[in-house]
C-alpha positions as CSV (number, residue, x, y, z in Angstrom):
1,M,-1.6,-18.0,-21.0
2,T,-4.8,-17.6,-23.1
3,V,-6.7,-14.5,-22.5
4,P,-9.7,-13.5,-24.7
5,P,-9.7,-10.2,-26.7
6,A,-11.0,-7.1,-24.9
7,P,-14.9,-7.2,-25.0
8,A,-16.9,-4.0,-25.3
9,P,-17.5,-2.2,-22.0
10,K,-20.8,-2.3,-20.2
11,R,-21.1,1.5,-20.3
12,K,-22.7,3.2,-23.3
13,P,-20.3,3.6,-26.2
14,W,-18.9,7.1,-26.7
15,Y,-21.1,7.8,-29.7
16,A,-24.2,7.2,-27.5
17,Q,-23.1,9.5,-24.7
18,W,-24.9,12.9,-24.3
19,W,-21.9,14.9,-25.3
20,A,-21.6,13.0,-28.6
21,I,-25.3,13.5,-29.3
22,V,-24.9,17.3,-28.6
23,L,-22.0,17.3,-31.1
24,Y,-24.2,15.6,-33.7
25,A,-26.9,18.3,-33.2
26,V,-24.4,21.1,-33.5
27,V,-22.9,19.7,-36.7
28,G,-26.4,19.2,-38.0
29,V,-27.3,22.8,-37.4
30,C,-24.2,23.9,-39.2
31,M,-25.1,21.7,-42.2
32,I,-28.6,23.2,-42.3
33,G,-27.1,26.6,-42.2
34,T,-24.8,25.8,-45.1
35,I,-27.7,24.4,-47.2
36,A,-29.9,27.4,-46.4
37,G,-27.1,29.8,-47.4
38,A,-26.6,28.0,-50.6
39,L,-30.3,28.0,-51.4
40,G,-30.4,31.8,-50.8
41,G,-27.9,32.5,-53.6
42,D,-29.0,34.4,-56.6
43,D,-27.2,32.3,-59.2
44,D,-29.4,29.2,-59.8
45,G,-26.6,27.7,-62.0
46,D,-24.2,27.6,-59.1
47,R,-26.7,26.6,-56.4
48,D,-26.3,22.8,-56.7
49,D,-22.5,23.0,-56.6
50,E,-22.6,25.2,-53.5
51,I,-24.9,22.8,-51.8
52,L,-22.8,19.8,-52.6
53,D,-19.6,21.6,-51.5
54,G,-21.2,22.7,-48.3
55,L,-22.4,19.1,-47.5
56,D,-19.0,17.6,-48.3
57,G,-17.3,20.1,-46.0
58,A,-19.8,19.5,-43.2
59,L,-19.5,15.7,-43.5
60,D,-15.7,16.0,-43.4
61,D,-16.0,18.1,-40.2
62,M,-18.3,15.5,-38.7
63,D,-15.8,12.7,-39.5
64,D,-12.9,14.7,-37.9
65,A,-15.0,15.4,-34.8
66,A,-16.0,11.8,-34.5
67,D,-12.3,10.7,-34.7
68,D,-11.4,13.3,-32.1
69,L,-14.2,12.1,-29.8
70,A,-13.0,8.5,-30.2
71,D,-9.5,9.4,-29.3
72,A,-10.7,11.4,-26.3
73,A,-12.8,8.5,-25.1
74,E,-9.8,6.2,-25.2
75,E,-7.7,8.7,-23.2
76,L,-10.5,9.1,-20.6
77,D,-10.8,5.4,-20.3
78,A,-7.1,5.0,-19.6
79,V,-7.2,7.8,-17.0
80,E,-10.2,6.4,-15.3
81,F,-8.4,3.1,-14.7
82,G,-5.2,4.6,-13.3
83,D,-2.1,6.3,-14.6
84,A,-2.0,6.8,-18.3
85,F,1.4,6.2,-19.9
86,E,2.9,4.6,-23.0
87,A,3.5,0.9,-22.8
88,Y,7.2,0.0,-22.6
89,T,8.9,-3.3,-23.4
90,E,12.4,-4.5,-22.5
91,T,14.2,-7.8,-23.0
92,G,17.2,-9.4,-21.4
93,I,19.1,-12.5,-20.3
94,G,19.7,-13.3,-16.6
95,D,19.4,-10.7,-13.8
96,G,18.5,-7.2,-14.7
97,K,16.8,-4.0,-13.8
98,I,14.1,-1.9,-15.6
99,T,13.3,1.7,-14.9
100,L,9.6,2.2,-15.0
101,P,8.1,4.7,-17.5
102,E,7.5,8.2,-16.2
103,G,4.2,8.4,-14.3
104,A,3.9,4.6,-14.0
105,T,3.1,4.4,-10.3
106,E,0.6,1.6,-11.0
107,G,-0.1,-0.7,-13.9
108,M,0.4,-4.1,-15.5
109,I,3.5,-6.3,-16.1
110,T,3.3,-8.8,-18.9
111,A,6.3,-11.1,-18.6
112,S,7.8,-14.2,-20.1
113,H,10.8,-16.3,-19.1
114,D,12.4,-19.5,-20.7
115,G,14.8,-20.4,-17.9
116,D,14.9,-23.4,-15.5
117,S,15.6,-21.7,-12.2
118,N,14.1,-18.9,-10.1
119,F,12.3,-16.1,-12.0
120,S,11.1,-13.1,-10.0
121,I,10.1,-9.5,-10.6
122,N,10.4,-7.3,-7.5
123,V,9.1,-3.7,-7.5
124,L,11.6,-1.1,-6.1
125,D,11.2,2.5,-5.0
126,E,13.7,5.3,-5.8
127,G,16.0,4.1,-3.1
128,N,16.0,0.6,-4.4
129,E,14.0,-0.6,-1.5
130,P,11.4,-3.2,-2.2
131,T,7.7,-2.1,-2.2
132,I,4.9,-4.4,-1.1
133,D,4.6,-5.7,-4.7
134,L,6.2,-9.0,-5.8
135,P,4.3,-9.5,-9.1
136,V,6.2,-12.6,-10.2
137,N,8.0,-15.3,-8.1
138,T,8.2,-18.7,-9.7
139,I,10.5,-21.4,-10.9
140,G,11.3,-22.2,-14.5
141,S,9.4,-20.9,-17.6
142,Y,6.7,-18.3,-17.1
143,S,4.2,-16.3,-19.2
144,G,1.5,-14.1,-17.6
145,T,0.3,-10.6,-16.7
146,T,0.3,-9.2,-13.1
147,A,-0.3,-5.9,-11.4
148,F,1.7,-3.5,-9.4
149,G,0.9,-0.3,-7.4
150,L,-2.7,-1.3,-6.8
151,Y,-2.8,-0.5,-3.1
152,D,-0.9,2.9,-3.0
153,L,1.0,2.0,0.1
154,G,4.5,3.2,0.9
155,D,6.8,5.0,-1.6
156,D,6.0,5.1,-5.3
157,P,7.4,2.3,-7.6
158,A,10.4,3.4,-9.6
159,S,11.9,0.3,-11.1
160,L,11.7,-3.5,-11.5
161,Q,14.4,-5.9,-10.3
162,I,14.6,-9.0,-12.5
163,T,16.0,-12.3,-11.2
164,A,16.3,-14.9,-14.0
165,D,18.6,-17.5,-15.5
166,G,17.2,-17.4,-19.0
167,D,15.8,-15.0,-21.6
168,W,13.0,-12.8,-20.5
169,E,10.7,-10.1,-21.9
170,V,8.8,-7.6,-19.8
171,T,6.2,-5.1,-20.9
172,I,4.9,-2.4,-18.6
173,A,1.5,-0.9,-19.5
174,S,-1.3,1.1,-17.8
175,F,-4.5,-0.5,-16.5
176,G,-6.3,1.4,-19.3
177,D,-4.7,-1.1,-21.7
178,A,-6.1,-4.1,-19.9
179,P,-9.0,-6.0,-21.5
180,Y,-12.5,-5.7,-20.0
181,L,-13.6,-8.8,-18.1
182,E,-16.9,-10.1,-19.4
183,V,-18.3,-13.3,-18.1
184,P,-17.9,-16.1,-19.3
185,V,-14.1,-15.9,-19.6
186,E,-11.3,-18.4,-19.2
187,G,-7.6,-18.4,-19.3
188,D,-4.4,-20.1,-18.2
189,G,-2.0,-18.5,-15.7
190,D,-1.8,-14.9,-14.3
191,A,-4.1,-12.2,-15.8
192,V,-5.3,-8.7,-15.3
193,F,-8.7,-7.2,-16.3
194,K,-10.7,-4.1,-16.0
195,Y,-14.2,-4.6,-14.7
196,D,-17.3,-2.4,-14.6
197,G,-20.0,-5.1,-15.0
198,G,-21.9,-4.3,-11.8
199,A,-22.9,-6.6,-8.9
200,A,-22.8,-10.3,-9.9
201,D,-22.2,-13.9,-8.8
202,W,-19.2,-15.6,-10.3
203,A,-18.7,-19.4,-10.6
204,I,-15.0,-19.8,-10.6
205,S,-12.8,-22.9,-11.2
206,H,-9.1,-23.7,-11.3
207,D,-7.2,-26.9,-12.1
208,G,-3.7,-25.9,-11.0
209,D,-1.5,-27.1,-8.2
210,S,-0.2,-23.9,-6.6
211,N,-1.7,-20.5,-5.4
212,F,-5.0,-19.5,-6.9
213,I,-6.0,-15.9,-6.0
214,V,-8.8,-13.8,-7.6
215,T,-8.9,-10.2,-6.4
216,H,-11.5,-7.6,-7.2
217,A,-9.8,-4.2,-6.3
218,P,-12.2,-1.2,-6.5
219,L,-10.6,1.9,-7.8
220,Q,-11.6,4.0,-4.8
221,G,-9.0,2.4,-2.6
222,I,-7.5,-0.5,-0.8
223,M,-10.4,-1.0,1.8
224,G,-12.5,-2.8,-0.8
225,A,-9.7,-4.8,-2.3
226,M,-10.5,-8.2,-0.8
227,P,-9.6,-11.5,-2.5
228,L,-12.7,-13.3,-3.9
229,V,-10.7,-16.5,-3.8
230,N,-7.5,-17.4,-2.1
231,E,-6.7,-21.1,-2.3
232,I,-4.0,-23.6,-3.2
233,G,-4.5,-26.1,-5.9
234,A,-7.8,-27.0,-7.6
235,Y,-10.8,-24.9,-6.8
236,E,-14.5,-24.7,-7.7
237,G,-17.0,-22.3,-6.1
238,T,-19.3,-19.3,-6.4
239,V,-18.5,-15.9,-5.0
240,P,-20.3,-12.5,-4.9
241,V,-18.9,-9.5,-6.7
242,T,-19.7,-5.9,-5.6
243,D,-21.0,-3.1,-7.9
244,D,-17.6,-1.3,-8.2
245,V,-15.5,-0.3,-11.1
246,A,-12.4,-2.3,-10.4
247,I,-9.2,-4.0,-11.5
248,V,-9.5,-7.8,-11.3
249,T,-6.3,-9.8,-10.9
250,I,-5.9,-13.5,-11.3
251,T,-2.9,-15.5,-9.9
252,A,-2.9,-19.0,-11.1
253,D,-0.6,-21.8,-12.3
254,G,-3.2,-23.7,-14.3
255,S,-6.4,-23.2,-16.3
256,W,-9.2,-21.1,-14.8
257,K,-12.7,-20.2,-15.8
258,I,-15.3,-17.6,-14.6
259,T,-18.9,-18.2,-15.5
260,T,-22.4,-17.3,-14.4
261,P,-23.8,-19.9,-11.9
């Protein structure tokens, strides 16, 4: 499938947030204090060196603080969109089973398969009982990204059961690693996005032959997780989207597009 790179979020960037501005102000005060202290020295010959050393130190501190803030912003983003955990990839041939990373009770599955027969990924709980999630169930080759654990129903996911007749690769990642959906966007096959673009109308099209489902799942719970589109085959229409921070999932076997009507 073809999915565009992650666009910038609609929210203000971290360096424009109030806490970043406060940090700038604090570092600025420190710089002023350093300069004032240097200017107050008795030795005019050393004054310039003291000022330059003080400025260099303050600038280094500001760079370090900016890096720390950027890292913190990324961590907060991952937490906001669900469980935060390190992405994990496993490969195999034929049937197999993958233990989910610690803390991965919800997230994304990016999978590929080059076989000719049934390829499915079934989510199991600790007792090896199936949960409500069946992220992938197809015939033949496959490449796409799907979601699991979105609806927080039943026991927590613990592992993935792989049914395959060929080579496969599966990567489990948190929703925080998903790209942001920014209209217009297009792709081919299954995909998962983060969305915080506010209320909107989406013109959606699909040229495949099988299930085409677009779901906007607000983070506050299952009650708002209603499919925007749930059709079979080709589709073209316009649907309203609510003003909720959400995970958007697309199930498709062909090319799809989301634009502004």
